[in-house]
C-alpha positions as CSV (number, residue, x, y, z in Angstrom):
1,M,-0.3,-3.4,-11.2
2,N,1.1,-0.6,-13.5
3,R,-0.3,0.1,-16.1
4,S,1.7,0.3,-20.0
5,P,3.3,3.3,-22.0
6,W,0.7,2.5,-24.4
7,L,-2.9,2.0,-22.0
8,L,-2.3,4.9,-20.5
9,A,-1.1,6.9,-23.1
10,L,-4.3,5.4,-24.8
11,S,-6.4,6.2,-22.4
12,H,-4.9,10.3,-21.9
13,P,-7.9,12.4,-22.5
14,I,-6.1,14.7,-25.3
15,N,-5.3,11.4,-27.3
16,I,-9.4,10.8,-26.5
17,L,-10.8,14.3,-27.7
18,M,-7.9,13.5,-30.9
19,L,-9.8,10.4,-31.6
20,V,-13.8,11.3,-31.6
21,T,-12.7,14.4,-33.6
22,A,-10.6,13.0,-36.5
23,V,-14.2,10.3,-36.4
24,A,-16.7,12.7,-35.7
25,A,-14.8,14.4,-38.7
26,G,-14.8,12.2,-41.8
27,L,-18.5,11.3,-40.6
28,I,-20.0,14.7,-41.1
29,S,-16.8,17.1,-43.2
30,A,-15.5,15.1,-45.6
31,W,-13.8,10.6,-45.9
32,W,-10.4,12.0,-46.2
33,L,-10.3,13.4,-43.2
34,F,-10.2,10.3,-40.8
35,P,-7.3,9.5,-42.7
36,L,-5.7,12.7,-41.4
37,G,-7.2,12.7,-37.8
38,L,-6.5,9.0,-37.5
39,L,-2.7,10.1,-38.4
40,F,-2.6,12.6,-35.9
41,W,-3.8,11.1,-33.1
42,L,-1.3,8.1,-33.7
43,I,2.0,11.4,-33.6
44,M,0.1,12.6,-30.6
45,L,0.0,8.8,-29.0
46,L,3.3,8.1,-29.7
47,K,4.3,10.9,-28.2
48,I,2.7,10.4,-25.2
49,A,3.9,7.2,-24.5
50,L,7.5,7.8,-24.7
51,D,7.3,10.7,-22.8
52,P,8.3,10.1,-19.2
53,A,7.3,12.9,-18.1
54,L,3.8,12.3,-18.2
55,R,4.8,8.4,-17.5
56,I,5.8,9.3,-13.8
57,N,3.6,11.7,-13.1
58,Q,0.3,9.0,-14.2
59,M,1.8,6.9,-12.3
60,I,2.3,8.7,-9.6
61,Q,-1.3,9.4,-10.1
62,E,-3.1,6.1,-10.2
63,R,-1.6,5.6,-7.1
64,D,-4.1,4.7,-4.8
65,G,-3.5,6.5,-0.8
66,L,-2.2,4.9,1.6
67,P,-2.9,5.3,5.8
68,Q,-1.2,7.5,7.3
69,R,1.2,5.6,8.7
70,F,3.0,4.7,5.6
71,E,2.1,8.0,3.6
72,K,4.4,10.4,5.2
73,P,7.3,8.1,4.0
74,F,6.4,6.5,1.6
75,S,5.9,10.2,0.1
76,R,9.5,11.5,0.9
77,I,11.0,7.8,-1.3
78,E,8.8,8.6,-4.4
79,K,9.9,12.8,-3.3
80,S,13.3,11.0,-4.3
81,Q,12.0,10.0,-7.3
82,V,10.3,12.8,-9.1
83,S,13.5,14.1,-7.9
84,L,16.2,12.6,-10.0
85,F,13.9,12.9,-12.8
86,N,13.2,16.8,-12.2
87,T,17.5,16.8,-12.1
88,L,17.8,14.5,-15.4
89,S,15.4,16.1,-17.4
90,S,17.2,19.4,-18.1
91,A,21.2,17.6,-18.2
92,K,22.7,17.1,-21.2
93,S,21.7,14.0,-23.4
94,P,25.3,11.7,-22.3
95,V,24.1,12.8,-18.6
96,K,20.9,11.3,-19.3
97,Q,21.3,8.7,-21.0
98,A,24.3,7.5,-18.1
99,F,21.7,8.0,-16.0
100,E,19.4,6.1,-17.4
101,P,20.1,2.6,-15.2
102,L,19.5,4.0,-11.9
103,Q,16.4,6.1,-13.0
104,T,14.9,2.2,-14.4
105,A,16.5,0.9,-10.2
106,V,14.9,3.7,-8.4
107,N,11.5,3.6,-10.5
108,E,11.6,-0.6,-9.1
109,L,12.2,0.0,-5.8
110,V,9.6,3.0,-5.7
111,E,7.2,1.2,-7.2
112,H,8.4,-2.6,-4.8
113,T,8.2,0.1,-2.1
114,Y,4.3,1.0,-2.4
115,Q,3.4,-2.8,-3.5
116,L,4.5,-3.9,0.0
117,C,3.0,-0.7,2.3
118,G,-0.2,-1.8,0.5
119,Q,0.2,-5.2,1.9
120,M,0.6,-4.0,5.1
121,T,-2.2,-1.7,4.5
122,P,-4.9,-4.6,6.4
123,L,-1.9,-5.4,9.2
124,E,-2.3,-1.6,9.8
125,N,-6.1,-1.1,9.4
126,Y,-6.2,-4.4,11.6
127,Q,-3.7,-2.7,15.0
128,Q,-7.0,0.5,14.1
129,V,-9.6,-1.4,14.3
130,N,-8.0,-2.8,18.0
131,S,-6.1,-0.5,19.6
132,N,-8.7,0.5,21.5
133,S,-8.7,-3.3,23.3
134,N,-6.8,-4.1,26.5
135,P,-5.9,-8.7,24.9
136,E,-3.2,-8.6,27.9
137,N,-5.3,-7.1,31.0
138,E,-8.5,-9.4,30.5
139,L,-6.4,-11.8,29.7
140,N,-4.7,-11.4,32.9
141,Q,-8.2,-10.6,35.0
142,L,-9.2,-14.1,33.4
143,D,-5.7,-15.8,35.4
144,R,-6.9,-14.2,38.7
145,L,-10.5,-15.4,37.8
146,I,-9.1,-18.9,37.0
147,A,-7.4,-19.4,40.0
148,T,-9.9,-18.6,42.4
149,L,-11.1,-22.3,41.1
150,D,-11.9,-25.0,42.3
151,D,-14.8,-26.7,39.8
152,P,-12.6,-28.5,36.9
153,A,-15.7,-28.6,35.0
154,A,-15.5,-24.6,35.2
155,K,-11.9,-24.3,35.3
156,K,-12.0,-26.5,31.9
157,G,-14.6,-23.8,30.0
158,Y,-12.2,-20.8,31.6
159,D,-9.0,-22.3,30.1
160,A,-11.0,-23.1,26.4
161,A,-11.9,-19.1,27.3
162,R,-7.8,-18.5,27.9
163,Q,-6.7,-20.2,25.0
164,A,-9.1,-17.4,22.3
165,L,-7.9,-14.5,24.4
166,Q,-4.4,-15.4,24.2
167,E,-4.1,-16.3,20.8
168,K,-5.8,-12.4,20.3
169,V,-3.2,-11.2,22.4
170,N,-0.3,-13.0,20.5
171,Q,-2.0,-11.8,17.1
172,K,-1.9,-8.2,18.1
173,K,1.3,-8.5,19.2
174,G,2.8,-10.7,16.2
175,A,0.9,-7.7,14.3
176,S,2.4,-4.3,16.3
177,D,6.6,-5.7,15.1
178,R,5.1,-5.9,12.2
179,L,4.3,-2.4,11.6
180,S,7.0,-2.0,13.6
181,Q,9.6,-3.0,11.5
182,M,8.1,-1.9,8.7
183,D,8.4,1.9,10.1
184,A,12.4,0.5,10.4
185,L,12.2,-0.3,7.1
186,L,10.6,2.5,5.6
187,I,12.5,5.7,7.4
188,S,16.1,3.5,6.8
189,I,15.0,3.5,3.0
190,S,14.4,7.0,2.7
191,S,16.9,8.3,4.5
192,D,19.3,6.0,2.0
193,M,17.4,8.1,-0.8
194,D,18.7,11.4,0.3
195,N,21.8,10.6,0.4
196,L,21.5,9.1,-2.6
197,M,20.4,12.7,-4.1
198,A,23.3,14.1,-2.6
199,D,25.2,11.4,-4.3
200,T,23.9,11.8,-7.5
201,A,23.9,16.1,-7.0
202,R,27.8,15.2,-7.1
203,V,28.0,12.7,-9.9
204,Q,26.1,14.9,-12.1
205,A,28.8,17.6,-11.9
206,M,31.7,14.9,-13.1
207,R,32.6,14.2,-16.7
208,V,30.6,11.9,-18.3
209,A,33.5,9.3,-18.3
210,D,33.5,9.5,-14.7
211,I,29.6,9.3,-14.3
212,Q,29.9,6.5,-16.0
213,Q,32.0,4.5,-13.4
214,Q,29.7,6.1,-10.4
215,I,26.4,4.3,-11.6
216,P,26.7,0.4,-11.4
217,G,28.3,1.3,-7.6
218,M,24.3,4.0,-7.0
219,V,22.4,1.2,-9.0
220,E,24.1,-2.1,-6.5
221,K,22.8,0.5,-3.8
222,V,19.4,0.8,-4.5
223,K,19.5,-3.0,-5.8
224,G,20.9,-3.7,-1.6
225,L,17.3,-1.5,-0.8
226,V,14.4,-3.1,-3.3
227,N,16.3,-6.6,-1.5
228,Q,15.7,-5.6,1.6
229,L,12.0,-5.3,1.1
230,Q,12.2,-8.8,-0.4
231,A,13.9,-10.0,2.5
232,F,11.8,-8.3,4.6
233,E,7.9,-9.6,2.6
234,Q,9.2,-13.0,2.9
235,Q,9.4,-13.1,6.6
236,H,7.3,-15.0,8.3
């Protein structure tokens, strides 16, 4: 889960150091230095809490690493988020304001993508652990063995073993299919985000009034990608 901007600011080393310095100055030197130091601390707290660059960098740093399977496509999507932010950071204020809904939508998309990758990580770990097993081959061997049996009791026992092995085969195939669908979804989203960044560069050169007309359609495209993620989550 994302930490709030205020928690990010409170936990920032500079703010912690400033607060400790203010308390120490009030205790060791003069009492009036404490409220003065506290005032500076509050100013720095507000500056960090409201600084978009620090907030986005902090969020990226706090994200846990993903499996190699997801890391590359997610990094590509995350790169679009940072690219959009960097592009707009040097833009004039009216342009920044016009693009704010798009930046918000992109942030939501990236975070949702990251959370979904996290949800899929146990399945990827299961796939890796069982990558060297071949239950399909074992199942074929068991089928051939059962076909040679004449003893009903022995056959019944092997049938139970076959059922358990079939379940393992189904699970492995289901995991593989699900992960392949996830791969395709991430590739599709990363490609769409690359196209969006190209559109952003084109739109940014327009007049502010024209930008404001273009942004809603771009936001809808990003929301459509979020809907794709949500639809994937709801699949069983």
